[in-house]
PyMOL commands that place a pseudoatom at each C-alpha (Angstrom):
pseudoatom trace, name=CA, resn=MET, resi=1, chain=A, elem=C, hetatm=0, pos=[-72.762, 26.673, 66.113]
pseudoatom trace, name=CA, resn=TYR, resi=2, chain=A, elem=C, hetatm=0, pos=[-74.641, 27.435, 63.128]
pseudoatom trace, name=CA, resn=LYS, resi=3, chain=A, elem=C, hetatm=0, pos=[-75.790, 24.811, 60.800]
pseudoatom trace, name=CA, resn=GLY, resi=4, chain=A, elem=C, hetatm=0, pos=[-78.317, 25.338, 57.559]
pseudoatom trace, name=CA, resn=GLY, resi=5, chain=A, elem=C, hetatm=0, pos=[-78.599, 27.887, 55.309]
pseudoatom trace, name=CA, resn=ARG, resi=6, chain=A, elem=C, hetatm=0, pos=[-78.031, 31.498, 55.919]
pseudoatom trace, name=CA, resn=GLU, resi=7, chain=A, elem=C, hetatm=0, pos=[-78.473, 32.583, 59.996]
pseudoatom trace, name=CA, resn=LYS, resi=8, chain=A, elem=C, hetatm=0, pos=[-81.602, 34.463, 60.923]
pseudoatom trace, name=CA, resn=ILE, resi=9, chain=A, elem=C, hetatm=0, pos=[-80.880, 37.642, 63.074]
pseudoatom trace, name=CA, resn=ALA, resi=10, chain=A, elem=C, hetatm=0, pos=[-84.290, 38.320, 65.439]
pseudoatom trace, name=CA, resn=PHE, resi=11, chain=A, elem=C, hetatm=0, pos=[-84.738, 41.962, 65.683]
pseudoatom trace, name=CA, resn=PHE, resi=12, chain=A, elem=C, hetatm=0, pos=[-87.739, 42.066, 68.658]
pseudoatom trace, name=CA, resn=GLU, resi=13, chain=A, elem=C, hetatm=0, pos=[-87.482, 39.921, 71.948]
pseudoatom trace, name=CA, resn=ASN, resi=14, chain=A, elem=C, hetatm=0, pos=[-89.578, 37.415, 71.550]
pseudoatom trace, name=CA, resn=ASN, resi=15, chain=A, elem=C, hetatm=0, pos=[-87.179, 36.375, 68.487]
pseudoatom trace, name=CA, resn=THR, resi=16, chain=A, elem=C, hetatm=0, pos=[-89.641, 38.065, 65.579]
pseudoatom trace, name=CA, resn=TYR, resi=17, chain=A, elem=C, hetatm=0, pos=[-87.461, 38.093, 62.370]
pseudoatom trace, name=CA, resn=LEU, resi=18, chain=A, elem=C, hetatm=0, pos=[-87.548, 41.357, 60.467]
pseudoatom trace, name=CA, resn=SER, resi=19, chain=A, elem=C, hetatm=0, pos=[-89.383, 39.520, 57.657]
pseudoatom trace, name=CA, resn=LYS, resi=20, chain=A, elem=C, hetatm=0, pos=[-92.811, 38.533, 60.193]
pseudoatom trace, name=CA, resn=ALA, resi=21, chain=A, elem=C, hetatm=0, pos=[-92.113, 42.132, 61.694]
pseudoatom trace, name=CA, resn=GLY, resi=22, chain=A, elem=C, hetatm=0, pos=[-95.473, 43.737, 60.331]
pseudoatom trace, name=CA, resn=ASN, resi=23, chain=A, elem=C, hetatm=0, pos=[-97.501, 40.867, 61.951]
pseudoatom trace, name=CA, resn=SER, resi=24, chain=A, elem=C, hetatm=0, pos=[-95.920, 40.767, 65.265]
pseudoatom trace, name=CA, resn=ALA, resi=25, chain=A, elem=C, hetatm=0, pos=[-97.519, 42.425, 68.072]
pseudoatom trace, name=CA, resn=ASP, resi=26, chain=A, elem=C, hetatm=0, pos=[-94.816, 43.855, 69.674]
pseudoatom trace, name=CA, resn=ALA, resi=27, chain=A, elem=C, hetatm=0, pos=[-93.183, 45.368, 66.464]
pseudoatom trace, name=CA, resn=PRO, resi=28, chain=A, elem=C, hetatm=0, pos=[-93.029, 49.169, 66.953]
pseudoatom trace, name=CA, resn=GLU, resi=29, chain=A, elem=C, hetatm=0, pos=[-95.810, 50.923, 64.850]
pseudoatom trace, name=CA, resn=LEU, resi=30, chain=A, elem=C, hetatm=0, pos=[-92.932, 52.410, 62.098]
pseudoatom trace, name=CA, resn=ILE, resi=31, chain=A, elem=C, hetatm=0, pos=[-91.562, 48.882, 61.506]
pseudoatom trace, name=CA, resn=ARG, resi=32, chain=A, elem=C, hetatm=0, pos=[-94.853, 47.612, 60.874]
pseudoatom trace, name=CA, resn=ASN, resi=33, chain=A, elem=C, hetatm=0, pos=[-95.177, 50.708, 58.372]
pseudoatom trace, name=CA, resn=ILE, resi=34, chain=A, elem=C, hetatm=0, pos=[-92.199, 49.756, 56.559]
pseudoatom trace, name=CA, resn=TYR, resi=35, chain=A, elem=C, hetatm=0, pos=[-92.545, 46.602, 56.595]
pseudoatom trace, name=CA, resn=ASN, resi=36, chain=A, elem=C, hetatm=0, pos=[-96.160, 47.066, 54.968]
pseudoatom trace, name=CA, resn=TYR, resi=37, chain=A, elem=C, hetatm=0, pos=[-94.788, 49.890, 52.865]
pseudoatom trace, name=CA, resn=PHE, resi=38, chain=A, elem=C, hetatm=0, pos=[-92.140, 47.278, 50.996]
pseudoatom trace, name=CA, resn=ARG, resi=39, chain=A, elem=C, hetatm=0, pos=[-95.017, 44.400, 51.104]
pseudoatom trace, name=CA, resn=ASN, resi=40, chain=A, elem=C, hetatm=0, pos=[-97.611, 46.196, 49.936]
pseudoatom trace, name=CA, resn=ASP, resi=41, chain=A, elem=C, hetatm=0, pos=[-96.419, 49.538, 47.900]
pseudoatom trace, name=CA, resn=MET, resi=42, chain=A, elem=C, hetatm=0, pos=[-93.382, 48.176, 45.900]
pseudoatom trace, name=CA, resn=LEU, resi=43, chain=A, elem=C, hetatm=0, pos=[-93.529, 46.848, 42.654]
pseudoatom trace, name=CA, resn=PHE, resi=44, chain=A, elem=C, hetatm=0, pos=[-91.573, 43.971, 41.363]
pseudoatom trace, name=CA, resn=VAL, resi=45, chain=A, elem=C, hetatm=0, pos=[-89.661, 44.326, 38.048]
pseudoatom trace, name=CA, resn=GLY, resi=46, chain=A, elem=C, hetatm=0, pos=[-88.455, 41.052, 36.927]
pseudoatom trace, name=CA, resn=LEU, resi=47, chain=A, elem=C, hetatm=0, pos=[-85.227, 40.043, 34.942]
pseudoatom trace, name=CA, resn=ASN, resi=48, chain=A, elem=C, hetatm=0, pos=[-86.787, 39.752, 31.909]
pseudoatom trace, name=CA, resn=GLN, resi=49, chain=A, elem=C, hetatm=0, pos=[-88.975, 42.972, 31.840]
pseudoatom trace, name=CA, resn=GLN, resi=50, chain=A, elem=C, hetatm=0, pos=[-88.179, 46.045, 30.921]
pseudoatom trace, name=CA, resn=VAL, resi=51, chain=A, elem=C, hetatm=0, pos=[-88.984, 49.685, 32.501]
pseudoatom trace, name=CA, resn=ASN, resi=52, chain=A, elem=C, hetatm=0, pos=[-90.038, 51.874, 29.341]
pseudoatom trace, name=CA, resn=MET, resi=53, chain=A, elem=C, hetatm=0, pos=[-89.631, 55.369, 30.142]
pseudoatom trace, name=CA, resn=PRO, resi=54, chain=A, elem=C, hetatm=0, pos=[-90.101, 57.318, 26.524]
pseudoatom trace, name=CA, resn=GLU, resi=55, chain=A, elem=C, hetatm=0, pos=[-90.479, 60.923, 28.216]
pseudoatom trace, name=CA, resn=TRP, resi=56, chain=A, elem=C, hetatm=0, pos=[-87.159, 60.542, 29.027]
pseudoatom trace, name=CA, resn=THR, resi=57, chain=A, elem=C, hetatm=0, pos=[-85.512, 59.771, 25.544]
pseudoatom trace, name=CA, resn=GLU, resi=58, chain=A, elem=C, hetatm=0, pos=[-87.734, 63.159, 24.613]
pseudoatom trace, name=CA, resn=ASN, resi=59, chain=A, elem=C, hetatm=0, pos=[-85.535, 65.269, 26.507]
pseudoatom trace, name=CA, resn=THR, resi=60, chain=A, elem=C, hetatm=0, pos=[-82.136, 65.801, 24.401]
pseudoatom trace, name=CA, resn=GLN, resi=61, chain=A, elem=C, hetatm=0, pos=[-80.573, 68.024, 27.238]
pseudoatom trace, name=CA, resn=ASN, resi=62, chain=A, elem=C, hetatm=0, pos=[-81.203, 65.172, 29.950]
pseudoatom trace, name=CA, resn=ILE, resi=63, chain=A, elem=C, hetatm=0, pos=[-79.513, 63.107, 27.273]
pseudoatom trace, name=CA, resn=GLN, resi=64, chain=A, elem=C, hetatm=0, pos=[-76.545, 65.054, 26.425]
pseudoatom trace, name=CA, resn=LYS, resi=65, chain=A, elem=C, hetatm=0, pos=[-75.746, 65.494, 29.907]
pseudoatom trace, name=CA, resn=TYR, resi=66, chain=A, elem=C, hetatm=0, pos=[-75.905, 62.407, 31.234]
pseudoatom trace, name=CA, resn=GLN, resi=67, chain=A, elem=C, hetatm=0, pos=[-73.461, 61.245, 27.878]
pseudoatom trace, name=CA, resn=ALA, resi=68, chain=A, elem=C, hetatm=0, pos=[-71.189, 63.623, 28.726]
pseudoatom trace, name=CA, resn=TYR, resi=69, chain=A, elem=C, hetatm=0, pos=[-71.104, 62.613, 32.458]
pseudoatom trace, name=CA, resn=TYR, resi=70, chain=A, elem=C, hetatm=0, pos=[-70.311, 58.816, 31.449]
pseudoatom trace, name=CA, resn=LEU, resi=71, chain=A, elem=C, hetatm=0, pos=[-68.148, 59.427, 28.841]
pseudoatom trace, name=CA, resn=LYS, resi=72, chain=A, elem=C, hetatm=0, pos=[-66.046, 60.591, 31.926]
pseudoatom trace, name=CA, resn=TRP, resi=73, chain=A, elem=C, hetatm=0, pos=[-65.870, 57.395, 33.273]
pseudoatom trace, name=CA, resn=ILE, resi=74, chain=A, elem=C, hetatm=0, pos=[-65.204, 55.292, 29.900]
pseudoatom trace, name=CA, resn=GLN, resi=75, chain=A, elem=C, hetatm=0, pos=[-62.383, 55.016, 28.591]
pseudoatom trace, name=CA, resn=VAL, resi=76, chain=A, elem=C, hetatm=0, pos=[-63.177, 54.891, 24.541]
for i in range(1, 76): cmd.bond("trace and resi %d" % i, "trace and resi %d" % (i + 1))
show_as sticks, trace
zoom trace
């Protein structure tokens, strides 16, 4: 029976977890590339940060299209 926090599932024969896949010698190159992509190329956006896309608000056709789509699902 497992005791403690979350149970970790090993992904490789030497019981390496996915969080260490990029450092594992027996991990396939594809797994290492995916791991390194998420580790190096992804940007973290915190809960208190704002994503600013001013060019999105300049396109009124897109705004109207999205507004019409979402109004179908919202009961006013």
